[in-house]
Phi, psi and omega in degrees: 000143184280142179280162178301319185294321183298320180288329189248025179293343168250128189294131171280002180253125174281119192255128172071202179063017185299313178295324178292322182291323174300321174299315177295319176294324173296326178288322180295321181296320176290324174292327174298334180269004171099021177244110189294146190239144182223127179224143177232126188243121180249157179169153178298161172308132173085000182284343172117031179296312182295322182285332171297312178299320184290316180298313181300310179303315176301314179297320185289326172298322177296332181268012172091007177282155175259123187254131180233117179255143173208143184234145178290136191251125178258126174240109188059235180255017181254144173254148179276137180297131176060014192308309181297326180286317170309315181297311182296314177298323182294322178294315178302313187295325178291318184284321191230063183304308188295324182289322182288327177298316179294324183286329182262003184303130183085348181236023180305317186296320178288313181290344182290347176291335173265327182225087186309333179302331182291332186287350176294335180261352185286135174300147182287136173223156178294152177298149183245151172291144177290135178231175185288351181258357182310313184285317179299321176308307184295320178299311180298318178293323175303313182299315185289327169299315179292322179295323181291312178303319184272009181300321189240000178213160178275136191235124174252124172247114179256126179236118184258159166065052180297338179303338179259003188293142173287160186300321185290322175300312183299316183294313180304312179305307180304322176300308184301309189288338174281326194249342182308124177228342181226170178094150184272069191236140173237122172253120178241127181232154181226151177206157182270110186288337183279353174273341191277084174281178191301327183253009178297134184294347176278345183300313176303323186288316177301323175297317176300312177307319179298333173280344181272118183293343188273353185253134181252119177266138174237137176237120180284126178265169182285157179295149172279174179303314184293326176292319177303316175302315177294324179287327180291316175304319180288325177299311188269356184056033177195156184290120189285160173297121182306319180301319177295320175308312182298313181301307184294322177297315182294319183283329187269339179060027173083009177287122191295313183298313174303316177304320178292318178297317179290321184292325179290314183297319181297319182292330179276355174088018183244018184285323188307313188262016176286137178281154173286353178296135174303313183298319178293321176305314186284332186271346195295316179285332172294318179291345177278351179285160172298156187305313175304315178295326176294320183288322175300318178303318181296320180297313182297321183299327180271354180274352181123184185295324176224137181237121178296145184303316181299316182295320182293321180294321177295322178280317185294325183051039173259157177300150185298323179294315176298323176298315184293320178300311181295330179280332175294312181296320179295320180288321178293336173271004176068027173270315171260156168221158178289138177303151181305330186279347179078018182241017182192190182221155181215163172283140179305331172216137185308326180305313178299312180301320184287327178294320178294316185296316180295335182282345179293149175271152188309310176298324180298312181298314178298321180292316181293323174295324178297317180302314176304310179299316179297317183298314178292323176293325180281336180212092178302332183293358179289344172233162177307142181305322184280358174250349189299314184297308180297325181285323181290324176303309186292320182299311183293317178297321178277000166273358175060045178240088185302326178298323172280322189289323189297308180290328177293323181289319181293323177296321177295320178299324182294308180305314179299317183293324182289338180267003189061021178272071192287334176296318179288327181296316182299315175304311181295323178293325176291327172298319175303310177302325169305317182278345189303315181288334188267348179286145179297155186298316184296323170299307177306317183285345176275350179281143181235143177306320181306331186272322192239342187235137174219347186282330177265125188289158182302316179053048177099341175273150179270113179287354178269344182243330183287133179292145175299138181252156175296333178292334174293321173299311180300326177292313187292323181293315180297321181293311183302317185296322180294320182282339181264355180091006178269068192284329182287320177293323176293328181290322179287326178290324175295322180300316184293317181299313180291332172294318179288336179281345181305326184260359187262334183074016182273095186289320181295316182292325176293325177291323173307313187285332172290332177290316177304318182296325179301313173303314183294320179294324174296313185294328182277353186066040175254010173149182188270358173086359186285329181295328179290314180288327177292321172307312178300315179301314177294331179292326185267352183300127182085353181273160182297160179302147180194161180299320179295319174301311185297323185284331176290314176301318180294321175297317179296320180295318182293316182298317183290324175301319183282322184251330175216065179302144180163192181302324173302315181296315180298317180296322180292325178294316177301315177297323176301318180292321176297314179297322178291331172290323182299323186257012177063037177262087192292315181297322174299311177306304185299320184294321178291327174300326174298314176298315185292321174304312178297317182294327176297311178306313180292338179276354178109341179275070190297305184295318183291324175299313177291324178298324179285324182293320173306311182297315182298316187303314183287324179290320175303318180294314185295324189263003181078014179273079188301319187294320180287320173302315178298318179292318171304318180293340179272313191277323181296307182290340175296317180293324172297317173303317180299333179260011178082016178258070187288320186295332180282329184284323190301311176298326180293321177297325177291319177298323181288326178299321178292315182296308181298327180284323179301322189258009178064031188268082187302314184297314185289329176302309180302320182296311175304317176298317186293318180291327178292322183299321176294317176290326178293326180292318182297318187278003179076024179254067194288325178295321182294321174304315179297313174309309183300316173305311179297320178296324182290327176291329182285315188271345181298121179271348181223174196285327188293315174293330179293319178299319177295319178292322177292324177302312182301318184293323177294327181289318181297317178298319177299314178293337177266354176084012179268074191294324179294321174293323179294317177293326178293316177290323175302311180298325171295322179293318183294325179287330176290317178288324184071190180231011182271340181225072187287144184227147176299319182295350178257304192286330183289310179298320180303310181296326179300313182293315184301317178296315180295324181291313182293330180291317175301330181261010177070032181255075187297319183300324181287326174303315182289326180291319180294322178293321183294321183292321180294323181293319176296323174296323175104163174242084181309157173302138181090006184249011182300337178293332177267332188278328182296302178308326177291314179302318182295316176305319179291315179299313179297319178304306178301318184291320176295334185263007190295338184265354179278131186298334182286344180282335193290325180292120182071010182295313186291324179291321180294319184292322183290331178292320188294312186294324179294313184297319178304324186286341181272350186261147178283154176234041186286348180245154179305321188288322178298315173298320175299317179298319180303310183301318180287319176301314181300319177300317181294318176299320175292328172295316178299328175275002182076027189236006180289145180229166178305324176299319175301311184282340177292322180299315181300314179299316179295322175301318182282335184295345182262359178253145180262078172226079192298327176294314182297315180302312180301318182296310180289336170300316177299321179294318182293321172306315182299317181299307179300328178283345179293340177188026184265173179269199177300319178299318181296322180295318183289326179289323179294323178301313178296318180298319182288326174297318175294320181291323181294321177303310177298311185298315177297325182288326181271348185079025181277076197298318181301322176284321178299321177296314178302318184295307184301315177300318184285323177296323179295317182294320177278358180060046178255137176268111183270346176258145181290148177302149181302138178210170180293112178303131174294153177303324180225098182300335176290321180289333175298337178276003183084011187270139183284170179294326178291319180297325174306308181298317182297313178300322179299314184287327173298323184291341172255019172086026182278146171280167178303314186295322178288325178298312181300319180293327182286324186260358185063048179231175178274154175307319182297317183289329175293322181299320183292320177296317181299313175304322181293315183301313179303319186286318182291329176280348184068038180238160188261344184210171182297320181300318174294318175302323173297317181289327172297317180295325177289311184299325188261007177056040187288333183227094182305159180303138177102344182272359179294156184279161184297332177299314181295320178301317180299316187287330178294322179293318184298326184292334184270343180262193180208000000 
């Protein structure tokens, strides 16, 4: 029978922590209202973090919250990848099976990396290549799973002992705390603050969390003397002697766990001889146990944070009755407790476990680890399946048996890779490299690449019969380092591998490592990566087709598309596709075809290039190559936008944003939003463009899409006359892009904004300097989509400044440079031809030779394009030319042109254009508003529109496509198209954007009369 002291060694009374508990309860209330909460609780070992979490969890349950607890698991010096999240998700799945299934629907295969049980319902798919978005994809899907489960109920996820957390767990927690925006969710994490030394891996995460305003930090202080007295009273179930309280308070210094140990020791009469040593204090009650119970405690201490009963029985090798009796003694003494799942045991406090483990002799520790390893090797079901490989590797490693440890560590690295736990994979591979030379030769000879290595392709070797090489380990480690962000370590590994390859003559393997170095050099900002790629290309030149050969050519083609597009890039892409098909490397082939399609469009073979990109997108989706599909969703609409087909690009980008978000492709998602912003700008949907750019900036995991989003915002601000904001966004874009890896798609748009900003501020010399720098950098073939707007900005600046005395110096030379650059650009697409016509008109205006016929040609070119802002600008120019010397007919025509241009400018908020229109009308004494007259009963009917055309115009005015109009009005898309054409003719406008502007200007459809579909889509464009 248990004594009172034994049952009360933990105080039944919750002492103190009232302020902290109030903070936690307030966070729970905010979460219940729909505002996710994140809290991090720190405190020294034994101060009471776990007790606080238990009290809070109990209170949360009483309020109807679902509580999921997970703890970081330590095995020796190793942490299990994602252990606290796996445990918490498993608890959530038990509590809310239907809700978890709904939230994980369609993503079971990916989420099974955290919770293997989900993989049981996932459809079988062929293996996919690991990519740099893999870990981020898993993190995003985990966040969405938690948000989905917590959509309609309050959920508390508590993660304990972050000081033991593996790198993958730390990265996932960081991601969650940075990105959670919706759901009734509380994420609570605890860590031991006295363990966080200067180089502790948790320290950077804590520093990051300090910078997040959404994370609340709590630091638990030690108990006061009064609180210690209340704690002792609870333990003893009686009021303690004040002298005893003073002594225990002095010796414990208010640490709650030490108070318990001292109170129990004093009550049991062993306080007088107790040493002041912390270790002795923790061991005193362990040493009071029967010898068998002490032995079991030592076994549990070396087994990890928790040891399953069956595993413990196999290692202890005691008769079952003796084992149970020993466990009962340890539990009754509050040394061990049953694990939360009820299938194992753990120390009541980790401090006691650490003290017992530290008391083991070196040989004793090795022997225990060997016993654990042998037991687990004989029966892998002794531990959960997702922990087996990692724990076996740790046990054999700490048993100091290289022959057993090497294959076990390699198996664990494969398990970590499958879970996207690349940080742990890298650490295990480095451990395998450490063991390589000490492992027996016959053990190494029995290892096969097919079992442990996958990133380096077989390339003619049979991976089932060829022995595993040290270079295979280096390849896996370099790739894992690249994927987990440890790029410096990865770069050093590639350098080591290339040094080893110098004497081997293995050109394919060397080419593979040079390709990896290219990516790493770019990511680290050490250069553009071309030197490394060129080396790889030279190494594979003349070799038979192989997967490495195809991958090198694909990388060269992609690099060239971004840096030096042209015939050589096109040829490299064609060869990459050809070689990939030869060796049946389907994913490489599809990826190279995305590049090839874009290069074909840029080379002028527009329809063929676009058609192939459409095919690749559908094939990648059907075959499950989500990374390639995400890239196609970015590049295909980008090419459509480049040839002026913005209305075709926008819905693909909206679909792409949904697809990439669904599959957690964060980089691709950010690019889709950034590109959508550009297409919406072209279509005259500027408010939506701002929202799309802001979403890209919020979702972007890397700097390049952030830079593109900043460029879009700079362009919008410039069009609206907010020069300060435009300059701020331009500077931000330059910072995001950096200077180490220049690309035409960056420097040409940057130059365009810089030229436009300088022109708006009257800095003509800066305009010319910016343009001259862009000319020196060059306009590579295929960059006309970026070059034409730059030439237009420079030509417009010269024309606007033609009457200024400062402009006359070097004016002719500047105009000649623009004209010469224009002659070298292609006009193969209608939008490029329209830009050419406009540039030539601006240059004639700069020479003082423009005429109405000149600008009529420009207006005609833009009336066939759906670019309302550009059309409004050239209509303003035509009106200006007409008013220069025309008669009444010209004045009437100019008036109507200015009315249309002004309506668009007002609708877009393009203040500079609106001011220019108003100023020109004022100087010419034109009235742009009609004289007051009796308002018709129905202004829509006054325009000659039928009732059906009225319905169509209402939907056009809120941005609906023909297909959406057809669905809303129950007509065919073709009929909707006919109605739209009739409306444009009756309104005398060229495009849907202008029609919407006219409807807005005339107030045809008051706010709030838009259809529900329109409201949903407008909201969807701004969200994610």
